[in-house]
DSSP file (Angstrom, degrees, kcal/mol; ACC not computed):
  #  RESIDUE AA STRUCTURE BP1 BP2  ACC     N-H-->O    O-->H-N    N-H-->O    O-->H-N    TCO  KAPPA ALPHA  PHI   PSI    X-CA   Y-CA   Z-CA
    1    1 A M     >        0   0    0      0, 0.0     4,-1.6     0, 0.0     3,-0.0   0.000 360.0 360.0 360.0 -38.8  -44.3    1.3   20.5
    2    2 A K  T  4  +     0   0    0      1,-0.2     0, 0.0     2,-0.2     0, 0.0   0.836 360.0  45.0 -63.0 -32.2  -45.6    2.8   17.3
    3    3 A L  T  > S+     0   0    0      2,-0.2     4,-1.5     1,-0.1    -1,-0.2   0.778 106.3  60.1 -81.0 -27.8  -42.6    5.2   17.2
    4    4 A I  H  > S+     0   0    0      2,-0.2     4,-2.7     1,-0.2     5,-0.2   0.911  99.0  55.0 -69.7 -43.1  -40.0    2.5   18.0
    5    5 A V  H  X S+     0   0    0     -4,-1.6     4,-2.4     1,-0.2     5,-0.2   0.932 110.3  44.2 -60.9 -49.2  -40.7    0.2   15.0
    6    6 A P  H  > S+     0   0    0      0, 0.0     4,-2.4     0, 0.0    -1,-0.2   0.888 113.8  52.7 -62.8 -35.2  -40.2    3.0   12.3
    7    7 A F  H  X S+     0   0    0     -4,-1.5     4,-2.3     2,-0.2    -2,-0.2   0.932 109.8  47.1 -63.7 -45.5  -37.1    4.2   14.2
    8    8 A I  H  X S+     0   0    0     -4,-2.7     4,-2.6     1,-0.2    -1,-0.2   0.905 111.3  51.9 -63.9 -41.6  -35.6    0.7   14.2
    9    9 A R  H  X S+     0   0    0     -4,-2.4     4,-2.4    -5,-0.2    -1,-0.2   0.923 109.8  49.6 -59.5 -44.3  -36.4    0.3   10.5
   10   10 A S  H  X S+     0   0    0     -4,-2.4     4,-2.3     1,-0.2    -2,-0.2   0.912 110.8  49.2 -61.3 -43.5  -34.6    3.6    9.8
   11   11 A V  H  X S+     0   0    0     -4,-2.3     4,-2.6     1,-0.2    -1,-0.2   0.923 111.0  49.8 -63.1 -43.9  -31.6    2.5   11.8
   12   12 A L  H  X S+     0   0    0     -4,-2.6     4,-2.6     1,-0.2    -2,-0.2   0.891 110.2  50.3 -63.0 -39.6  -31.4   -0.8   10.0
   13   13 A V  H  X S+     0   0    0     -4,-2.4     4,-2.5     2,-0.2    -1,-0.2   0.916 111.9  47.9 -63.7 -43.0  -31.7    0.9    6.6
   14   14 A I  H  X S+     0   0    0     -4,-2.3     4,-2.5     2,-0.2    -2,-0.2   0.920 112.9  48.0 -64.3 -44.3  -28.8    3.3    7.5
   15   15 A V  H  X S+     0   0    0     -4,-2.6     4,-2.3     2,-0.2    -2,-0.2   0.927 113.1  48.0 -63.1 -45.4  -26.6    0.4    8.8
   16   16 A A  H  X S+     0   0    0     -4,-2.6     4,-2.1     1,-0.2    -2,-0.2   0.922 112.9  47.9 -62.2 -44.8  -27.3   -1.7    5.6
   17   17 A A  H  X S+     0   0    0     -4,-2.5     4,-2.4     1,-0.2    -1,-0.2   0.903 111.0  51.8 -63.3 -41.4  -26.5    1.2    3.3
   18   18 A S  H  X S+     0   0    0     -4,-2.5     4,-2.5     1,-0.2    -2,-0.2   0.913 109.7  48.3 -62.3 -43.6  -23.4    2.1    5.2
   19   19 A S  H  X S+     0   0    0     -4,-2.3     4,-2.4     2,-0.2    -1,-0.2   0.877 110.9  51.2 -67.8 -35.8  -22.1   -1.5    5.0
   20   20 A L  H  X S+     0   0    0     -4,-2.1     4,-1.9     2,-0.2    -2,-0.2   0.913 111.6  47.3 -65.2 -42.2  -22.8   -1.6    1.3
   21   21 A L  H  X S+     0   0    0     -4,-2.4     4,-1.8     2,-0.2    -2,-0.2   0.911 112.1  50.1 -65.1 -42.0  -21.0    1.7    0.7
   22   22 A A  H  X S+     0   0    0     -4,-2.5     4,-1.7     1,-0.2    -2,-0.2   0.919 112.0  46.7 -63.4 -43.8  -18.0    0.5    2.7
   23   23 A S  H  X S+     0   0    0     -4,-2.4     4,-2.2     1,-0.2    -1,-0.2   0.844 108.1  57.0 -69.4 -30.9  -17.8   -2.8    0.9
   24   24 A A  H  X S+     0   0    0     -4,-1.9     4,-0.9     1,-0.2    -1,-0.2   0.886 105.3  51.7 -64.5 -37.6  -18.1   -1.0   -2.5
   25   25 A R  H  < S+     0   0    0     -4,-1.8     3,-0.4     2,-0.2    -2,-0.2   0.903 109.4  49.2 -65.6 -40.3  -15.0    1.1   -1.5
   26   26 A V  H  < S+     0   0    0     -4,-1.7     3,-0.3     1,-0.2    -2,-0.2   0.903 111.7  48.9 -65.2 -40.6  -13.0   -2.0   -0.7
   27   27 A D  H  < S+     0   0    0     -4,-2.2     2,-0.9     1,-0.2    -1,-0.2   0.659  94.4  78.7 -72.6 -14.9  -14.0   -3.6   -4.0
   28   28 A A     <  +     0   0    0     -4,-0.9    -1,-0.2    -3,-0.4   102,-0.1  -0.258  64.3 164.4 -90.9  48.2  -13.0   -0.5   -5.9
   29   29 A A        -     0   0    0     -2,-0.9   100,-0.2    -3,-0.3   101,-0.1  -0.400  46.7-101.0 -63.5 140.0   -9.3   -1.1   -5.9
   30   30 A P        -     0   0    0      0, 0.0     2,-0.2     0, 0.0    -1,-0.1  -0.320  41.6-142.9 -63.4 147.6   -7.5    1.1   -8.4
   31   31 A R    >   -     0   0    0      1,-0.1     3,-2.2     4,-0.1   115,-0.3  -0.660  28.8 -74.7-111.9 164.9   -6.5   -0.7  -11.6
   32   32 A I  T 3  S+     0   0    0      1,-0.3   115,-0.2    -2,-0.2    -1,-0.1  -0.330 119.9  27.2 -56.8 134.6   -3.6   -0.6  -13.9
   33   33 A G  T 3  S+     0   0    0    113,-3.6    -1,-0.3     1,-0.4   114,-0.1   0.191  99.3 108.1  94.3 -14.6   -3.7    2.6  -16.0
   34   34 A Q  S <  S-     0   0    0     -3,-2.2   112,-3.1   112,-0.2    -1,-0.4  -0.591  79.9 -95.9 -91.2 155.8   -5.6    4.6  -13.4
   35   35 A P  B     -A  145   0A   0      0, 0.0   110,-0.3     0, 0.0    -4,-0.1  -0.407  46.0-104.8 -64.6 145.8   -4.1    7.3  -11.2
   36   36 A S        -     0   0    0    108,-3.2     3,-0.1     1,-0.1    93,-0.1  -0.471  39.7-104.6 -67.5 140.7   -2.9    6.2   -7.8
   37   37 A P        -     0   0    0      0, 0.0     2,-0.2     0, 0.0    -1,-0.1  -0.377  40.1-106.1 -61.0 146.0   -5.2    7.2   -5.0
   38   38 A N        -     0   0    0     -3,-0.1     2,-0.3    12,-0.1    90,-0.1  -0.499  46.1-179.7 -70.3 144.7   -3.9   10.1   -2.9
   39   39 A F        -     0   0    0     -2,-0.2    12,-1.6    -3,-0.1     2,-0.3  -0.971  21.0-163.6-143.5 158.7   -2.6    9.0    0.4
   40   40 A K  E     +B   50   0B   0     -2,-0.3     2,-0.3    10,-0.2    10,-0.2  -0.929  22.0 161.1-146.1 118.3   -1.0   10.6    3.5
   41   41 A V  E     -B   49   0B   0      8,-3.1     8,-3.4    -2,-0.3     2,-0.6  -0.867  36.0-123.1-133.1 165.1    0.9    8.6    6.1
   42   42 A T  E     -B   48   0B   0     78,-0.4    78,-0.7    -2,-0.3     6,-0.2  -0.961  28.5-135.9-113.7 120.4    3.4    9.2    8.8
   43   43 A A  B >   -C  119   0C   0      4,-3.2     3,-2.3    -2,-0.6    76,-0.3  -0.229  27.6-106.7 -67.8 161.4    6.6    7.2    8.6
   44   44 A T  T 3  S+     0   0    0     74,-2.8    -1,-0.1     1,-0.3    75,-0.1   0.706 122.5  63.0 -62.7 -17.9    8.0    5.5   11.7
   45   45 A S  T 3  S-     0   0    0     73,-0.3    -1,-0.3     2,-0.1     3,-0.1   0.572 121.8-108.6 -79.9  -9.7   10.7    8.3   11.5
   46   46 A G  S <  S+     0   0    0     -3,-2.3     2,-0.2     1,-0.3    -2,-0.1   0.288  75.0 136.5  99.4  -8.7    7.9   10.9   12.1
   47   47 A Q        -     0   0    0     -5,-0.1    -4,-3.2     1,-0.1     2,-0.4  -0.531  54.3-128.8 -74.8 133.9    8.1   12.2    8.5
   48   48 A T  E     -B   42   0B   0     -6,-0.2     2,-0.4    -2,-0.2    -6,-0.2  -0.719  28.9-169.5 -82.2 130.5    4.7   12.9    6.8
   49   49 A I  E     +B   41   0B   0     -8,-3.4    -8,-3.1    -2,-0.4     2,-0.3  -0.975   9.5 170.7-126.1 134.3    4.6   11.2    3.4
   50   50 A S  E >   -B   40   0B   0     -2,-0.4     3,-1.5   -10,-0.2     4,-0.3  -0.876  49.6 -98.0-135.1 170.0    2.0   11.8    0.7
   51   51 A Q  G >  S+     0   0    0    -12,-1.6     3,-1.8    -2,-0.3     4,-0.2   0.850 118.5  65.0 -53.9 -37.2    1.5   10.8   -3.0
   52   52 A E  G >  S+     0   0    0    -13,-0.3     3,-1.1     1,-0.3    -1,-0.3   0.763  86.6  70.3 -62.4 -25.9    2.8   14.3   -4.0
   53   53 A N  G <  S+     0   0    0     -3,-1.5    -1,-0.3     1,-0.2    -2,-0.2   0.705 100.9  47.7 -61.7 -18.8    6.2   13.5   -2.6
   54   54 A F  G X  S+     0   0    0     -3,-1.8     3,-2.2    -4,-0.3    -1,-0.2   0.351  72.2 131.8-112.0   4.9    6.8   11.0   -5.4
   55   55 A R  T <  S+     0   0    0     -3,-1.1    88,-0.2     1,-0.3    87,-0.1  -0.365  79.9  22.3 -58.6 134.7    5.7   12.9   -8.5
   56   56 A G  T 3  S+     0   0    0     86,-2.7     2,-0.3     1,-0.3    -1,-0.3   0.474 114.2  87.7  84.9   2.3    8.4   12.5  -11.2
   57   57 A H  S <  S-     0   0    0     -3,-2.2     2,-0.4    84,-0.3    -1,-0.3  -0.871  81.3-111.3-127.5 161.4    9.7    9.3   -9.5
   58   58 A V  E     -d   90   0C   0     31,-2.0    33,-2.7    -2,-0.3     2,-0.4  -0.806  38.7-162.7 -91.2 134.7    8.9    5.7   -9.8
   59   59 A L  E     -dE  91 140C   0     81,-2.6    81,-3.1    -2,-0.4     2,-0.6  -0.963  18.8-161.6-126.2 134.1    7.2    4.4   -6.6
   60   60 A I  E     -dE  92 139C   0     31,-2.5    33,-2.7    -2,-0.4     2,-0.7  -0.972  11.5-162.4-107.8 117.4    6.7    0.9   -5.2
   61   61 A L  E     -dE  93 138C   0     77,-3.0    77,-2.5    -2,-0.6     2,-0.7  -0.904   8.7-165.3 -97.4 115.4    4.0    0.9   -2.5
   62   62 A D  E     -dE  94 137C   0     31,-2.7    33,-3.2    -2,-0.7     2,-0.6  -0.882   6.5-162.2-108.9 105.8    4.4   -2.3   -0.6
   63   63 A F  E     +dE  95 136C   0     73,-3.2    73,-1.7    -2,-0.7     2,-0.3  -0.777  32.8 149.9 -84.7 122.7    1.4   -3.2    1.6
   64   64 A F  E     -d   96   0C   0     31,-1.9    33,-2.6    -2,-0.6     2,-0.3  -0.848  39.7-137.9-144.4 173.9    2.7   -5.8    4.2
   65   65 A A    >   -     0   0    0     -2,-0.3     3,-1.2    31,-0.2     7,-0.1  -0.990  22.9-129.2-138.7 145.5    2.4   -7.2    7.7
   66   66 A T  T 3  S+     0   0    0     -2,-0.3    -1,-0.1     1,-0.3     6,-0.0   0.764 110.0  50.4 -65.3 -25.3    5.2   -8.1   10.0
   67   67 A W  T 3  S+     0   0    0      4,-0.0     2,-0.6    -3,-0.0    -1,-0.3   0.508  86.1 104.8 -89.0  -6.6    3.6  -11.6   10.6
   68   68 A C    <>  -     0   0    0     -3,-1.2     4,-2.1     1,-0.2     5,-0.2  -0.668  57.0-157.8 -85.7 117.4    3.2  -12.4    6.9
   69   69 A Q  H  > S+     0   0    0     -2,-0.6     4,-1.9     1,-0.2     5,-0.2   0.915  93.3  49.5 -64.4 -45.6    5.8  -14.9    5.6
   70   70 A P  H  > S+     0   0    0      0, 0.0     4,-1.7     0, 0.0    -1,-0.2   0.871 110.8  53.1 -61.0 -32.4    5.6  -13.9    1.9
   71   71 A C  H  > S+     0   0    0      1,-0.2     4,-1.7     2,-0.2    -2,-0.2   0.934 107.5  50.0 -64.0 -45.3    6.0  -10.3    3.0
   72   72 A R  H  < S+     0   0    0     -4,-2.1    -1,-0.2     1,-0.2    -3,-0.1   0.832 110.3  51.3 -62.3 -33.2    9.1  -11.2    5.0
   73   73 A Q  H  X S+     0   0    0     -4,-1.9     4,-0.5     1,-0.2    -1,-0.2   0.833 110.1  49.0 -72.5 -32.3   10.4  -13.0    1.8
   74   74 A S  H  X S+     0   0    0     -4,-1.7     4,-2.1    -5,-0.2     3,-0.4   0.785  94.0  75.1 -78.6 -27.1    9.8   -9.9   -0.4
   75   75 A I  H  X S+     0   0    0     -4,-1.7     4,-2.8     1,-0.2     5,-0.2   0.905  91.4  52.3 -57.3 -48.6   11.5   -7.4    1.9
   76   76 A P  H  > S+     0   0    0      0, 0.0     4,-2.2     0, 0.0    -1,-0.2   0.886 110.5  50.2 -57.1 -36.1   15.1   -8.4    1.1
   77   77 A H  H  X S+     0   0    0     -4,-0.5     4,-2.6    -3,-0.4    -2,-0.2   0.916 111.4  47.4 -66.5 -41.7   14.3   -8.0   -2.6
   78   78 A L  H  X S+     0   0    0     -4,-2.1     4,-2.6     2,-0.2    -1,-0.2   0.882 110.2  53.0 -66.5 -37.5   12.8   -4.5   -2.1
   79   79 A V  H  X S+     0   0    0     -4,-2.8     4,-2.1    -5,-0.2    -1,-0.2   0.928 111.7  46.1 -60.4 -45.2   15.8   -3.5    0.0
   80   80 A E  H  X S+     0   0    0     -4,-2.2     4,-2.8    -5,-0.2    -2,-0.2   0.900 111.8  50.7 -65.9 -41.4   18.1   -4.6   -2.8
   81   81 A M  H  X S+     0   0    0     -4,-2.6     4,-2.9     1,-0.2     5,-0.3   0.918 110.5  49.7 -62.3 -42.5   16.0   -2.8   -5.4
   82   82 A N  H  X S+     0   0    0     -4,-2.6     4,-1.6     1,-0.2    -1,-0.2   0.905 112.9  47.1 -62.8 -41.0   16.0    0.4   -3.3
   83   83 A R  H  < S+     0   0    0     -4,-2.1     4,-0.3    -5,-0.2    -2,-0.2   0.921 118.2  41.4 -64.9 -44.3   19.8    0.1   -3.0
   84   84 A K  H  < S+     0   0    0     -4,-2.8    -2,-0.2     1,-0.2    -1,-0.2   0.885 130.6  21.2 -72.0 -41.1   20.3   -0.5   -6.8
   85   85 A Y  H ><>S+     0   0    0     -4,-2.9     5,-1.8    -5,-0.2     3,-1.1   0.415  91.3  98.0-115.7  -0.1   17.8    1.9   -8.2
   86   86 A G  G ><5S+     0   0    0     -4,-1.6     3,-1.1    -5,-0.3    -1,-0.1   0.876  86.5  50.4 -58.8 -39.7   17.2    4.6   -5.5
   87   87 A K  G 3 5S+     0   0    0     -4,-0.3    -1,-0.3     1,-0.2    -2,-0.1   0.647 105.8  58.8 -74.6 -13.1   19.7    7.0   -7.0
   88   88 A Q  G < 5S-     0   0    0     -3,-1.1    -1,-0.2     2,-0.1    -2,-0.2   0.457 132.7 -82.7 -93.3  -2.5   18.0    6.6  -10.4
   89   89 A G  T < 5S+     0   0    0     -3,-1.1   -31,-2.0    -4,-0.4     2,-0.4   0.552  82.7 136.7 115.9   9.8   14.7    7.8   -9.1
   90   90 A L  E   < -d   58   0C   0     -5,-1.8     2,-0.4   -33,-0.2    -1,-0.3  -0.741  28.4-172.1 -89.3 135.9   13.1    4.7   -7.5
   91   91 A F  E     -d   59   0C   0    -33,-2.7   -31,-2.5    -2,-0.4     2,-0.4  -0.985   6.1-162.0-122.6 139.6   11.3    5.1   -4.2
   92   92 A V  E     -d   60   0C   0     -2,-0.4     2,-0.4   -33,-0.2   -31,-0.2  -0.976   6.7-174.7-117.9 134.1   10.0    2.2   -2.1
   93   93 A L  E     -d   61   0C   0    -33,-2.7   -31,-2.7    -2,-0.4     2,-0.5  -0.980  12.3-151.4-130.5 119.2    7.4    2.9    0.7
   94   94 A G  E     -df  62 118C   0     23,-2.6    25,-2.1    -2,-0.4     2,-0.6  -0.786   8.2-165.0 -90.8 128.6    6.3    0.1    3.0
   95   95 A L  E     -df  63 119C   0    -33,-3.2   -31,-1.9    -2,-0.5     2,-0.3  -0.929  10.5-150.1-118.0 107.5    2.8    0.4    4.3
   96   96 A S  E     -df  64 120C   0     23,-3.2    25,-3.3    -2,-0.6    26,-0.5  -0.553  15.9-167.9 -80.8 135.9    2.1   -1.9    7.3
   97   97 A V        +     0   0    0    -33,-2.6   -32,-0.2    -2,-0.3    -1,-0.1   0.258  47.4 131.4-100.0   9.2   -1.4   -3.2    7.9
   98   98 A D        -     0   0    0    -34,-0.3     3,-0.3     1,-0.1    23,-0.1  -0.261  51.0-154.0 -61.5 146.8   -0.4   -4.4   11.4
   99   99 A E  S    S+     0   0    0      1,-0.2    -1,-0.1    21,-0.0     3,-0.1   0.432  79.7  87.8 -97.1  -2.6   -2.6   -3.5   14.3
  100  100 A G  S    S-     0   0    0      1,-0.2     4,-0.4     2,-0.1     3,-0.2   0.563  91.4-127.7 -76.2  -9.0    0.4   -3.8   16.7
  101  101 A G     >  -     0   0    0     -3,-0.3     4,-1.4     1,-0.2     3,-0.4  -0.223  36.6 -48.6  92.9 179.2    1.4   -0.2   16.2
  102  102 A E  H  > S+     0   0    0      1,-0.2     4,-2.7     2,-0.2     5,-0.2   0.829 126.0  60.9 -63.5 -37.4    4.5    1.8   15.3
  103  103 A R  H  > S+     0   0    0      1,-0.2     4,-2.1    -3,-0.2    -1,-0.2   0.908 104.5  50.1 -59.9 -41.9    6.8    0.0   17.8
  104  104 A Q  H  > S+     0   0    0     -3,-0.4     4,-1.8    -4,-0.4    -1,-0.2   0.895 112.0  47.6 -62.6 -41.1    6.1   -3.3   16.2
  105  105 A V  H  X S+     0   0    0     -4,-1.4     4,-2.3     2,-0.2    -2,-0.2   0.882 109.6  53.0 -70.2 -38.6    6.9   -1.9   12.7
  106  106 A K  H  X S+     0   0    0     -4,-2.7     4,-1.9     2,-0.2    -2,-0.2   0.913 109.0  49.4 -61.9 -42.3   10.1   -0.2   14.0
  107  107 A A  H  X S+     0   0    0     -4,-2.1     4,-2.6     1,-0.2    -1,-0.2   0.898 110.0  51.6 -62.6 -40.1   11.3   -3.5   15.4
  108  108 A F  H  X S+     0   0    0     -4,-1.8     4,-2.4     2,-0.2    -2,-0.2   0.898 106.2  55.1 -61.4 -42.7   10.6   -5.1   12.1
  109  109 A T  H  X>S+     0   0    0     -4,-2.3     5,-2.0     1,-0.2     4,-0.6   0.917 112.5  42.2 -57.3 -46.3   12.6   -2.4   10.3
  110  110 A E  H ><5S+     0   0    0     -4,-1.9     3,-0.5     3,-0.2    -2,-0.2   0.912 112.4  53.5 -69.0 -43.2   15.7   -3.2   12.5
  111  111 A E  H 3<5S+     0   0    0     -4,-2.6    -2,-0.2     1,-0.2    -1,-0.2   0.911 120.6  31.0 -59.4 -44.9   15.3   -6.9   12.3
  112  112 A L  H 3<5S-     0   0    0     -4,-2.4    -1,-0.2    -5,-0.1    -2,-0.2   0.360 105.2-124.5 -98.3   4.7   15.2   -7.0    8.4
  113  113 A R  T <<5 -     0   0    0     -4,-0.6     2,-0.3    -3,-0.5    -3,-0.2   0.923  34.8-165.6  52.8  51.2   17.4   -4.0    8.0
  114  114 A V      < -     0   0    0     -5,-2.0    -1,-0.2    -6,-0.2     4,-0.1  -0.517  13.2-165.5 -71.0 129.6   14.9   -2.2    5.8
  115  115 A N        +     0   0    0     -2,-0.3    -1,-0.1     2,-0.1    -2,-0.0   0.078  64.4  65.2-107.3  21.9   16.5    0.8    4.0
  116  116 A Y  S    S-     0   0    0    -25,-0.1   -23,-0.1    -7,-0.0   -37,-0.0  -0.928  95.0 -78.6-137.3 162.0   13.3    2.6    3.0
  117  117 A P        -     0   0    0      0, 0.0   -23,-2.6     0, 0.0     2,-0.4  -0.308  39.8-163.9 -67.7 143.4   10.6    4.3    4.9
  118  118 A L  E     + f   0  94C   0    -25,-0.2   -74,-2.8    -4,-0.1   -73,-0.3  -0.948  12.1 170.9-122.2 146.9    7.8    2.3    6.6
  119  119 A A  E     -Cf  43  95C   0    -25,-2.1   -23,-3.2    -2,-0.4     2,-0.4  -0.959  41.5 -96.6-146.5 161.3    4.5    3.6    7.9
  120  120 A L  E     - f   0  96C   0    -78,-0.7   -78,-0.4    -2,-0.3   -23,-0.2  -0.724  33.0-144.2 -78.8 130.6    1.2    2.3    9.2
  121  121 A A     >  -     0   0    0    -25,-3.3     4,-0.5    -2,-0.4   -81,-0.2   0.903  27.6-153.2 -67.2 -42.2   -1.2    2.2    6.3
  122  122 A G  H  >  -     0   0    0    -26,-0.5     4,-2.1     3,-0.1     5,-0.2   0.141  30.5 -81.2  79.6 156.1   -4.3    3.2    8.2
  123  123 A D  H  > S+     0   0    0      1,-0.2     4,-2.4     2,-0.2     5,-0.2   0.887 125.3  52.6 -62.4 -43.2   -7.9    2.3    7.3
  124  124 A S  H  > S+     0   0    0      1,-0.2     4,-2.6     2,-0.2    -1,-0.2   0.898 111.4  46.8 -65.6 -38.0   -8.5    5.0    4.7
  125  125 A T  H  X S+     0   0    0     -4,-0.5     4,-1.9     2,-0.2    -1,-0.2   0.924 112.9  48.0 -68.8 -43.9   -5.3    4.0    2.7
  126  126 A T  H  <>S+     0   0    0     -4,-2.1     5,-2.7     1,-0.2     4,-0.3   0.877 114.8  46.9 -65.6 -34.9   -6.1    0.3    2.8
  127  127 A I  H ><5S+     0   0    0     -4,-2.4     3,-1.2     3,-0.2    -2,-0.2   0.934 110.0  52.3 -69.2 -46.0   -9.7    1.0    1.7
  128  128 A D  H 3<5S+     0   0    0     -4,-2.6    -2,-0.2     1,-0.3    -1,-0.2   0.836 115.8  41.2 -59.9 -33.0   -8.6    3.4   -1.1
  129  129 A F  T 3<5S-     0   0    0     -4,-1.9    -1,-0.3  -100,-0.2    -2,-0.2   0.403 110.2-122.4 -96.0   1.6   -6.2    0.7   -2.4
  130  130 A G  T < 5 +     0   0    0     -3,-1.2     2,-0.5    -4,-0.3    -3,-0.2   0.848  43.3 178.7  65.5  35.1   -8.6   -2.2   -1.9
  131  131 A I      < +     0   0    0     -5,-2.7    -1,-0.2    -6,-0.2     3,-0.1  -0.599  21.8 148.8 -78.5 120.5   -6.2   -4.1    0.3
  132  132 A R  S    S+     0   0    0     -2,-0.5     2,-0.3     1,-0.4    -1,-0.2   0.482  70.0  15.2-123.1 -15.1   -7.8   -7.4    1.6
  133  133 A S  S    S-     0   0    0    -70,-0.0    -1,-0.4    19,-0.0   -70,-0.1  -0.955  84.9 -85.4-151.3 165.9   -4.6   -9.5    1.8
  134  134 A V  S    S+     0   0    0     -2,-0.3   -70,-0.2     1,-0.1   -63,-0.1  -0.940  85.3  41.8-133.4 156.2   -0.9   -9.0    1.9
  135  135 A P        +     0   0    0      0, 0.0    17,-2.9     0, 0.0     2,-0.4   0.512  65.5 156.5 -81.2 149.8    1.6   -8.6    0.3
  136  136 A V  E     -EG  63 151C   0    -73,-1.7   -73,-3.2    15,-0.2     2,-0.5  -0.990  19.8-165.2-135.0 128.9    0.4   -6.3   -2.4
  137  137 A M  E     -EG  62 150C   0     13,-2.9    13,-2.8    -2,-0.4     2,-0.5  -0.967   3.4-162.3-118.8 126.8    2.7   -4.1   -4.3
  138  138 A Y  E     -EG  61 149C   0    -77,-2.5   -77,-3.0    -2,-0.5     2,-0.6  -0.918   7.6-154.1-102.6 129.4    1.6   -1.2   -6.5
  139  139 A V  E     -EG  60 148C   0      9,-2.6     8,-3.0    -2,-0.5     9,-1.3  -0.928  14.3-168.5-104.1 123.3    4.1    0.1   -9.0
  140  140 A I  E     -EG  59 146C   0    -81,-3.1   -81,-2.6    -2,-0.6     6,-0.2  -0.937  11.3-136.5-118.6 130.2    3.4    3.8   -9.8
  141  141 A D    >   -     0   0    0      4,-2.9     3,-1.8    -2,-0.4   -84,-0.3  -0.091  36.4 -88.0 -80.0-178.9    5.0    5.6  -12.7
  142  142 A K  T 3  S+     0   0    0      1,-0.3   -86,-2.7   -86,-0.2   -85,-0.3   0.696 127.0  54.0 -64.1 -20.7    6.5    9.1  -12.8
  143  143 A K  T 3  S-     0   0    0    -88,-0.2    -1,-0.3   -87,-0.1   -88,-0.1   0.472 121.5-103.9 -92.8  -3.3    3.1   10.6  -13.7
  144  144 A G  S <  S+     0   0    0     -3,-1.8  -108,-3.2     1,-0.3     2,-0.3   0.634  76.3 134.9  91.9  15.0    1.3    9.0  -10.7
  145  145 A N  B     -A   35   0A   0   -110,-0.3    -4,-2.9     1,-0.0     2,-0.5  -0.746  60.0-114.1 -99.7 146.5   -0.4    6.2  -12.6
  146  146 A I  E     +G  140   0C   0   -112,-3.1  -113,-3.6  -115,-0.3    -6,-0.2  -0.645  37.8 167.6 -77.1 125.2   -0.6    2.6  -11.5
  147  147 A V  E     +     0   0C   0     -8,-3.0     2,-0.3    -2,-0.5    -7,-0.2   0.635  63.1  16.7-113.2 -21.2    1.4    0.4  -14.0
  148  148 A E  E     -G  139   0C   0     -9,-1.3    -9,-2.6  -117,-0.1     2,-0.4  -0.993  53.0-164.2-149.1 149.5    1.6   -2.9  -12.2
  149  149 A V  E     -G  138   0C   0     -2,-0.3     2,-0.5   -11,-0.2   -11,-0.2  -0.977  12.0-168.9-134.2 122.7   -0.1   -4.6   -9.2
  150  150 A Y  E     -G  137   0C   0    -13,-2.8   -13,-2.9    -2,-0.4     2,-0.5  -0.946   2.0-167.5-114.2 129.8    1.6   -7.6   -7.7
  151  151 A R  E     -G  136   0C   0     -2,-0.5   -15,-0.2   -15,-0.2     2,-0.1  -0.966  60.7  -4.1-116.5 131.1   -0.2   -9.9   -5.2
  152  152 A G  S    S-     0   0    0    -17,-2.9     2,-0.3    -2,-0.5   -15,-0.1  -0.374  85.3 -92.7  83.0-169.3    1.8  -12.4   -3.2
  153  153 A Y        +     0   0    0     -2,-0.1     2,-0.3   -17,-0.0     3,-0.1  -0.976  46.1 147.7-151.9 135.6    5.5  -13.0   -3.7
  154  154 A S     >  -     0   0    0     -2,-0.3     4,-2.2     1,-0.1     5,-0.1  -0.945  56.5-103.0-152.7 167.6    7.6  -15.4   -5.8
  155  155 A N  H  > S+     0   0    0     -2,-0.3     4,-2.1     2,-0.2     5,-0.2   0.878 122.9  53.4 -63.2 -37.4   11.0  -15.3   -7.6
  156  156 A E  H  > S+     0   0    0      2,-0.2     4,-2.3     1,-0.2    -1,-0.2   0.918 108.6  48.8 -63.3 -43.7    9.1  -14.9  -10.9
  157  157 A M  H  > S+     0   0    0      1,-0.2     4,-2.8     2,-0.2    -2,-0.2   0.898 108.8  54.0 -62.0 -40.5    7.2  -11.9   -9.5
  158  158 A A  H  X S+     0   0    0     -4,-2.2     4,-2.3     2,-0.2    -2,-0.2   0.910 109.3  47.5 -61.5 -42.7   10.5  -10.4   -8.3
  159  159 A R  H  X S+     0   0    0     -4,-2.1     4,-2.2     2,-0.2    -1,-0.2   0.912 112.9  48.9 -64.5 -42.0   12.1  -10.7  -11.8
  160  160 A S  H  X S+     0   0    0     -4,-2.3     4,-2.4     2,-0.2    -2,-0.2   0.909 110.3  51.6 -63.5 -42.6    9.0   -9.1  -13.3
  161  161 A L  H  X S+     0   0    0     -4,-2.8     4,-2.4     1,-0.2    -2,-0.2   0.931 110.9  47.1 -59.9 -47.2    9.0   -6.3  -10.8
  162  162 A E  H  X S+     0   0    0     -4,-2.3     4,-2.4     1,-0.2    -1,-0.2   0.897 110.8  51.9 -64.6 -39.6   12.7   -5.5  -11.4
  163  163 A S  H  X S+     0   0    0     -4,-2.2     4,-2.1     1,-0.2    -1,-0.2   0.916 110.6  48.7 -61.3 -43.7   12.1   -5.5  -15.2
  164  164 A S  H  X S+     0   0    0     -4,-2.4     4,-2.6     2,-0.2    -2,-0.2   0.907 110.4  51.3 -62.4 -42.3    9.2   -3.1  -14.8
  165  165 A I  H  X S+     0   0    0     -4,-2.4     4,-2.6     2,-0.2     5,-0.2   0.932 109.1  49.7 -63.2 -46.1   11.3   -0.8  -12.6
  166  166 A K  H  X S+     0   0    0     -4,-2.4     4,-1.5     1,-0.2    -1,-0.2   0.930 113.1  47.4 -57.1 -46.6   14.1   -0.7  -15.2
  167  167 A R  H  X S+     0   0    0     -4,-2.1     4,-0.8     1,-0.2    -2,-0.2   0.918 113.7  46.8 -62.6 -44.6   11.7    0.1  -18.0
  168  168 A L  H >< S+     0   0    0     -4,-2.6     3,-0.6     1,-0.2    -1,-0.2   0.870 109.5  52.9 -68.5 -37.2    9.9    2.9  -16.0
  169  169 A L  H 3< S+     0   0    0     -4,-2.6    -1,-0.2     1,-0.2    -2,-0.2   0.824 106.1  55.2 -67.2 -29.5   13.2    4.5  -14.8
  170  170 A A  H 3< S+     0   0    0     -4,-1.5    -1,-0.2    -5,-0.2    -2,-0.2   0.710  89.5  96.4 -76.0 -20.2   14.3    4.7  -18.4
  171  171 A E    <<        0   0    0     -4,-0.8   -29,-0.0    -3,-0.6    -3,-0.0  -0.393 360.0 360.0 -70.9 147.2   11.2    6.6  -19.5
  172  172 A K              0   0    0     -2,-0.1    -1,-0.1   -30,-0.0    -3,-0.1   0.426 360.0 360.0 -89.4 360.0   11.3   10.4  -19.7
């Protein structure tokens, strides 16, 4: 009995410390002006995609879920942006936070005719970006720095996003 009580205390201290560290990581979402966290995901096409793939390009990272109505509203705008500005150096990457797996995301791609890569975000990526709700879009410049963060979706946000993209694509 004398050994069990100190052991239980040690376990409780470790569990408490672990949960504090985990919550600190979630709260530590990258901010505007900071470098984007490195990430590595596998697209539904099987292609491995990482932050390094986008150096020298403007990137929209769209954290979404297939069940999220504002996410579904934002997708057509992102499809159009990718069509309009893709040849000028814009990349859009959709990162699903769905727990339903790759098959669910592939069906979503076909349903909404998504013309850019989609991948499952994974726990480490959602933690690194501080994702607690969707949609969240990170706009990353050619140097890999975060220049805008959009939460939710509205027509006003869509206009602001497009204006930012035009400005960033024009930069050398």
